[in-house]
GUVOMAR-722073 format. One record per atom (N, C-alpha, C, CB): residue in one letter; x, y, z. Coordinates in steps of 0.02 Angstrom, whole numbers, padded with zeros to 5 digits, always signed. Glycine has a CB too. Example, Ala and Ser with C-alpha at 12.3 -4.5 7.8 and 13.67 -1.06 7.14 Angstrom:
% GUVOMAR-722073
a+00660-00284+00390a+00615-00225+00390a+00660-00165+00390a+00565-00224+00452s+00642-00112+00354s+00684-00053+00357s+00645+00002+00394s+00704-00030+00286
% end
This chain:
% GUVOMAR-722073
m+00042-00059+00000m+00000+00000+00000m+00045+00062+00000m-00048+00000+00061g+00029+00109-00043g+00069+00169-00050g+00059+00218+00007g+00054+00203-00114a+00106+00264+00014a+00103+00314+00068a+00042+00359+00062a+00167+00356+00068a+00025+00379+00001a-00033+00423-00009a-00097+00387+00012a-00038+00445-00083r-00102+00323-00004r-00162+00285+00014r-00167+00277+00090r-00161+00215-00020r-00111+00263+00123r-00111+00256+00197r-00132+00322+00229r-00041+00235+00222s-00105+00377+00204s-00123+00443+00230s-00197+00457+00222s-00082+00498+00196a-00223+00441+00163a-00294+00454+00149a-00339+00411+00194a-00310+00440+00075i-00320+00349+00204i-00360+00305+00248i-00362+00332+00319i-00331+00233+00247l-00304+00354+00344l-00301+00383+00411l-00342+00447+00415l-00228+00397+00431l-00334+00491+00367l-00370+00554+00365l-00446+00542+00366l-00351+00596+00304y-00470+00498+00321y-00542+00486+00316y-00569+00446+00376y-00558+00450+00252a-00529+00403+00405a-00551+00367+00465a-00560+00415+00523a-00500+00311+00483v-00513+00461+00532v-00519+00511+00585v-00578+00557+00571v-00453+00553+00590a-00587+00579+00509a-00643+00622+00491a-00709+00586+00505a-00639+00643+00416g-00714+00524+00485g-00775+00486+00497g-00789+00477+00571g-00770+00418+00465g-00737+00464+00610g-00746+00457+00682g-00769+00522+00715g-00682+00434+00714a-00738+00577+00695a-00757+00643+00722a-00828+00660+00703a-00709+00698+00698l-00846+00648+00641l-00914+00662+00618l-00965+00619+00655l-00919+00650+00542l-00951+00556+00662l-00997+00510+00697l-01007+00530+00770l-00970+00439+00693l-00952+00543+00805l-00957+00564+00876l-00996+00629+00883l-00888+00571+00907d-00982+00676+00838d-01017+00740+00840d-01092+00730+00830d-00990+00787+00787q-01111+00694+00779q-01182+00685+00764q-01218+00644+00818q-01191+00651+00696l-01185+00593+00845l-01216+00554+00899l-01225+00597+00962l-01173+00492+00915s-01175+00637+00978s-01180+00680+01038s-01235+00732+01029s-01112+00715+01051k-01242+00760+00970k-01294+00810+00958k-01364+00779+00961k-01284+00845+00891a-01370+00719+00934a-01435+00684+00937a-01454+00670+01010a-01433+00617+00897w-01405+00648+01050w-01417+00635+01121w-01437+00699+01157w-01355+00605+01154v-01402+00752+01144v-01416+00816+01177v-01486+00841+01158v-01363+00869+01157q-01504+00836+01095q-01570+00859+01074q-01625+00819+01108q-01577+00853+00998q-01616+00753+01114q-01666+00711+01146q-01668+00721+01222q-01653+00638+01130t-01609+00730+01252t-01604+00732+01325t-01613+00801+01354t-01537+00706+01345l-01588+00853+01321l-01587+00919+01352l-01635+00970+01322l-01519+00945+01347s-01665+00956+01266s-01710+01004+01236s-01768+01020+01283s-01737+00978+01168g-01775+01084+01301g-01828+01106+01346g-01817+01089+01419g-01892+01075+01324r-01758+01067+01435r-01742+01049+01505r-01684+01091+01530r-01725+00973+01510p-01675+01093+01596p-01618+01130+01623p-01552+01095+01608p-01626+01140+01699a-01499+01133+01612a-01432+01107+01600a-01414+01052+01649a-01380+01163+01603i-01371+01007+01628i-01343+00956+01672i-01276+00983+01697i-01334+00887+01636k-01270+00990+01762k-01207+01015+01791k-01160+00956+01803k-01220+01054+01859v-01109+00951+01760v-01062+00896+01765v-01012+00910+01820v-01026+00885+01697i-00982+00969+01818i-00938+00994+01870i-00963+01064+01887i-00861+00995+01848p-01000+01071+01943p-01031+01135+01959p-00982+01194+01955p-01062+01132+02028g-01004+01246+01919g-00963+01306+01911g-00909+01301+01858g-00931+01323+01976v-00901+01241+01830v-00848+01230+01780v-00875+01204+01714v-00795+01182+01807l-00914+01150+01717l-00938+01117+01656l-01010+01096+01663l-00895+01056+01640s-01050+01120+01616s-01120+01100+01611s-01134+01078+01540s-01168+01157+01633l-01186+01038+01532l-01211+01020+01466l-01275+01060+01457l-01223+00942+01458t-01273+01108+01413t-01327+01156+01403t-01347+01156+01330t-01307+01226+01426y-01409+01137+01315y-01432+01136+01246y-01446+01206+01220y-01496+01092+01239t-01416+01222+01164t-01429+01285+01130t-01414+01275+01056t-01388+01344+01160t-01435+01322+01015t-01419+01320+00944t-01397+01389+00922t-01481+01296+00902n-01361+01391+00866n-01342+01456+00838n-01337+01450+00763n-01275+01481+00868s-01349+01505+00729s-01345+01504+00656s-01279+01532+00631s-01402+01544+00626g-01239+01558+00677g-01175+01588+00657g-01117+01540+00667g-01163+01651+00696g-01059+01570+00675g-00998+01531+00685g-00978+01534+00758g-00941+01556+00640a-00913+01529+00769a-00886+01530+00836a-00907+01593+00873a-00810+01524+00835f-00929+01585+00935f-00948+01640+00979f-01008+01679+00954f-00889+01687+00989g-01049+01647+00910g-01108+01680+00884g-01093+01731+00829g-01144+01714+00939f-01030+01736+00809f-01011+01783+00756f-01046+01765+00691f-00934+01783+00747g-01073+01815+00658g-01101+01805+00591g-01168+01769+00590g-01054+01767+00550e-01210+01779+00641e-01274+01744+00643e-01319+01762+00585e-01310+01759+00708s-01308+01820+00554s-01351+01839+00498s-01325+01813+00431s-01356+01915+00495a-01268+01778+00431a-01239+01753+00369a-01217+01680+00374a-01180+01796+00348p-01264+01633+00388p-01244+01563+00394p-01215+01536+00329p-01303+01521+00415w-01234+01564+00272w-01207+01543+00207w-01132+01553+00204w-01242+01580+00151l-01107+01603+00240l-01035+01616+00241l-00997+01556+00272l-01019+01681+00281f-01023+01530+00327f-00991+01474+00360f-01000+01410+00319f-01020+01464+00430a-01058+01401+00289a-01068+01343+00246a-01021+01345+00186a-01142+01339+00223g-01014+01404+00156g-00969+01411+00099g-00897+01397+00118g-00975+01481+00070a-00875+01425+00175a-00807+01413+00198a-00796+01339+00212a-00792+01455+00261t-00846+01306+00241t-00841+01235+00255t-00833+01195+00191t-00903+01210+00293i-00871+01212+00141i-00866+01176+00077i-00798+01186+00045i-00922+01199+00029v-00772+01247+00046v-00706+01261+00017v-00652+01224+00055v-00692+01337+00018v-00652+01229+00121v-00601+01195+00162v-00605+01120+00152v-00609+01213+00237s-00665+01093+00150s-00673+01020+00140s-00646+00999+00072s-00747+01000+00147a-00660+01038+00021a-00635+01022-00046a-00559+01024-00048a-00664+01071-00098v-00529+01072-00015v-00456+01077-00013v-00427+01015+00022v-00433+01142+00022i-00457+00995+00077i-00433+00936+00113i-00440+00874+00071i-00472+00928+00180v-00495+00867+00034v-00504+00808-00010v-00449+00807-00063v-00574+00809-00043v-00434+00864-00093v-00381+00867-00143v-00313+00849-00112v-00377+00938-00175v-00299+00877-00054v-00235+00864-00020v-00230+00791+00001v-00227+00910+00041s-00286+00759+00014s-00285+00689+00038s-00256+00640-00013s-00355+00667+00057t-00248+00662-00075t-00220+00618-00126t-00144+00615-00123t-00242+00641-00195r-00115+00656-00080r-00042+00658-00074r-00019+00624-00010r-00017+00732-00075p+00042+00596-00011p+00067+00568+00051p+00080+00623+00102p+00132+00527+00039m+00069+00608+00165m+00081+00657+00218m+00099+00621+00282m+00019+00703+00229r+00129+00658+00327r+00146+00629+00392r+00082+00612+00429r+00190+00677+00433p+00083+00561+00472p+00023+00540+00507p-00011+00597+00547p+00039+00484+00554w+00028+00639+00581w-00003+00693+00620w-00039+00743+00576w+00050+00728+00661i-00014+00754+00516i-00047+00799+00469i-00113+00767+00447i-00002+00814+00407a-00112+00702+00432a-00174+00667+00412a-00225+00669+00469a-00158+00593+00393v-00203+00658+00530v-00249+00661+00588v-00278+00731+00595v-00212+00640+00653s-00236+00782+00590s-00260+00850+00599s-00310+00869+00544s-00202+00899+00598l-00295+00851+00482l-00342+00866+00428l-00406+00826+00434l-00309+00852+00360g-00401+00764+00459g-00460+00724+00471g-00505+00754+00525g-00440+00654+00491l-00475+00780+00578l-00515+00813+00631l-00550+00875+00604l-00471+00831+00691i-00513+00915+00565i-00542+00975+00536i-00599+00957+00489i-00489+01016+00499l-00588+00908+00446l-00640+00887+00398l-00701+00860+00434l-00612+00835+00350g-00691+00815+00482g-00747+00786+00518g-00787+00838+00556g-00722+00733+00567g-00752+00885+00589g-00786+00938+00625g-00825+00984+00579g-00737+00978+00666a-00793+01003+00524a-00825+01047+00476a-00888+01014+00447a-00776+01065+00419l-00883+00951+00430l-00941+00916+00402l-00996+00906+00455l-00920+00849+00373g-00977+00899+00518g-01026+00892+00572g-01068+00955+00578g-00991+00878+00638n-01036+01013+00577n-01074+01075+00582n-01113+01089+00517n-01028+01134+00597l-01085+01071+00460l-01121+01079+00397l-01183+01035+00395l-01075+01062+00337a-01177+00974+00421a-01235+00929+00424a-01291+00961+00465a-01215+00861+00454d-01274+00994+00520d-01325+01029+00561d-01358+01084+00520d-01294+01057+00625r-01318+01123+00485r-01345+01179+00447r-01395+01154+00394r-01288+01219+00413v-01378+01098+00362v-01422+01070+00311v-01484+01038+00341v-01383+01019+00269a-01476+01002+00397a-01532+00966+00427a-01580+01010+00466a-01505+00912+00472n-01556+01067+00491n-01596+01107+00536n-01622+01173+00507n-01557+01122+00597g-01630+01175+00442g-01656+01236+00412g-01656+01231+00337g-01616+01297+00434p-01684+01281+00304p-01685+01280+00231p-01615+01291+00203p-01733+01333+00204g-01597+01252+00153g-01531+01259+00121g-01476+01246+00171g-01523+01329+00091v-01432+01295+00178v-01376+01288+00226v-01384+01340+00282v-01308+01298+00190s-01446+01362+00294s-01457+01414+00343s-01481+01388+00411s-01507+01464+00317g-01477+01323+00421g-01500+01294+00484g-01455+01311+00542g-01505+01220+00477r-01479+01294+00601r-01443+01309+00662r-01401+01249+00684r-01493+01329+00718v-01343+01264+00713v-01297+01214+00737v-01311+01202+00811v-01223+01236+00726t-01312+01139+00831t-01323+01121+00901t-01259+01127+00940t-01351+01049+00907d-01262+01164+00996d-01205+01171+01042d-01227+01148+01111d-01179+01246+01044f-01179+01125+01151f-01199+01100+01217f-01143+01099+01270f-01226+01032+01210i-01082+01106+01251i-01027+01104+01300i-01018+01174+01328i-00960+01077+01268d-01033+01182+01392d-01034+01248+01424d-00981+01249+01479d-01104+01264+01453l-00926+01284+01466l-00872+01290+01515l-00881+01350+01561l-00805+01295+01479q-00938+01382+01559q-00956+01438+01602q-00918+01503+01586q-00944+01419+01674i-00856+01499+01566i-00816+01559+01551i-00803+01566+01476i-00750+01557+01589w-00835+01524+01437w-00822+01521+01365w-00889+01511+01330w-00772+01462+01346p-00898+01536+01271p-00961+01523+01236p-00973+01447+01227p-00961+01558+01166i-01036+01428+01225i-01055+01358+01220i-01035+01332+01150i-01132+01348+01233f-01009+01270+01148f-00985+01241+01086f-01003+01168+01082f-00909+01250+01079n-00978+01132+01031n-00995+01062+01022n-00932+01021+01004n-01048+01054+00966l-00941+00956+00992l-00884+00914+00977l-00853+00930+00908l-00904+00841+00979a-00894+00953+00861a-00868+00972+00795a-00820+01031+00803a-00925+00990+00747d-00840+01080+00843d-00796+01138+00856d-00731+01115+00889d-00832+01190+00900t-00738+01069+00936t-00679+01042+00971t-00632+01008+00923t-00701+00994+01026a-00660+00967+00878a-00618+00932+00828a-00582+00981+00783a-00662+00884+00786i-00617+01033+00762i-00586+01084+00718i-00528+01118+00754i-00638+01136+00695v-00539+01139+00816v-00487+01174+00853v-00427+01129+00867v-00515+01202+00919i-00440+01068+00890i-00385+01021+00903i-00348+01005+00839i-00412+00955+00935g-00384+00995+00784g-00352+00983+00719g-00308+01041+00698g-00404+00969+00666a-00332+01102+00707a-00294+01161+00688a-00231+01168+00731a-00336+01225+00695v-00237+01153+00796v-00178+01157+00840v-00127+01104+00820v-00199+01147+00914i-00149+01043+00808i-00103+00990+00786i-00070+01009+00721i-00141+00922+00779l-00108+01035+00674l-00081+01056+00609l-00029+01110+00618l-00137+01081+00563a-00042+01159+00660a+00006+01213+00672a+00070+01185+00704a-00025+01266+00718v+00063+01143+00754v+00123+01115+00787v+00162+01071+00738v+00103+01074+00849a+00127+01029+00700a+00160+00985+00652a+00194+01025+00596a+00110+00936+00623s+00166+01082+00580s+00194+01123+00526s+00258+01159+00548s+00144+01174+00503f+00266+01169+00612f+00324+01205+00637f+00374+01161+00673f+00302+01260+00683d+00370+01095+00663d+00415+01050+00700d+00483+01042+00667d+00382+00983+00708g+00494+01074+00611g+00560+01071+00579g+00569+01014+00530g+00612+01067+00630a+00521+00969+00524a+00527+00913+00477a+00519+00939+00406a+00476+00857+00493d+00558+00913+00361d+00554+00932+00291d+00526+00873+00252d+00623+00955+00263d+00463+00878+00233d+00431+00823+00197d+00462+00809+00130d+00358+00837+00189r+00499+00856+00101r+00527+00846+00035r+00594+00809+00037r+00536+00913+00001a+00625+00805+00094a+00690+00771+00098a+00681+00696+00091a+00725+00788+00165e+00732+00664+00064e+00731+00592+00059e+00738+00562+00128e+00788+00566+00012p+00710+00502+00138p+00712+00471+00203p+00783+00462+00230p+00679+00404+00201s+00832+00456+00185s+00901+00446+00208s+00931+00509+00237s+00944+00421+00152g+00896+00566+00227g+00922+00629+00252g+00974+00659+00205g+00953+00619+00320a+00978+00632+00144a+01026+00658+00096a+01010+00731+00079a+01027+00616+00032s+01060+00767+00059s+01049+00836+00040s+01085+00850-00025s+01074+00885+00095g+01072+00908-00053g+01104+00926-00115g+01056+00921-00173g+01164+00883-00128p+01080+00933-00234p+01037+00935-00293p+01000+00869-00306p+01079+00952-00353a+01031+00813-00296a+00997+00748-00309a+00940+00738-00261a+01047+00689-00304a+00948+00758-00197a+00896+00747-00146a+00836+00792-00159a+00924+00761-00077t+00845+00851-00185t+00789+00897-00196t+00765+00896-00268t+00808+00967-00178d+00795+00854-00309d+00777+00846-00379d+00784+00911-00418d+00707+00820-00385s+00836+00949-00402s+00848+01010-00440s+00906+00997-00487s+00864+01071-00393g+00890+00968-00542g+00940+00955-00593g+00963+00882-00594g+00999+01000-00582g+00952+00846-00539g+00973+00776-00537g+00919+00732-00566g+00990+00754-00465t+00932+00669-00571t+00882+00622-00596t+00858+00579-00538t+00910+00578-00653q+00798+00558-00544q+00770+00514-00492q+00797+00444-00501q+00692+00514-00494p+00815+00409-00446p+00841+00341-00452p+00787+00292-00474p+00870+00317-00388
% end
């Protein structure tokens, strides 16, 4: 199995897992908490509070849900294109988390309103932070992993042997 195929399998497995967990958690929250008081998991720190929003993070852009749906579609398309290339496992995991989270919130927008203007279910309430969901968590964790992996000093273009020079970078040399 080639490196690109292994990367794609990892990326899509992580995306599928993130999407599944997000959708299952939102279905549970809608059935359990809709019209009911919050569940205090750790009083003063963490509650499960059912709410919805049509905007993005922190309620930003509630009047333009199409903006978030459009951005989700563009980012998802870019990740699908990139998934055809070999990548380090942490990059595949990070892109999978971003893709799964993005698709989780997009699924809410499509299922909970006309077109892509539906409301996203949120429920994780840290008391000092706006209420969010598992899709948001996957996106943020994926972005952090991607940032850290991007700045770790590894050069994906170098040959595994660590060779350097024109032959290693294919600038004028021939491939073996």
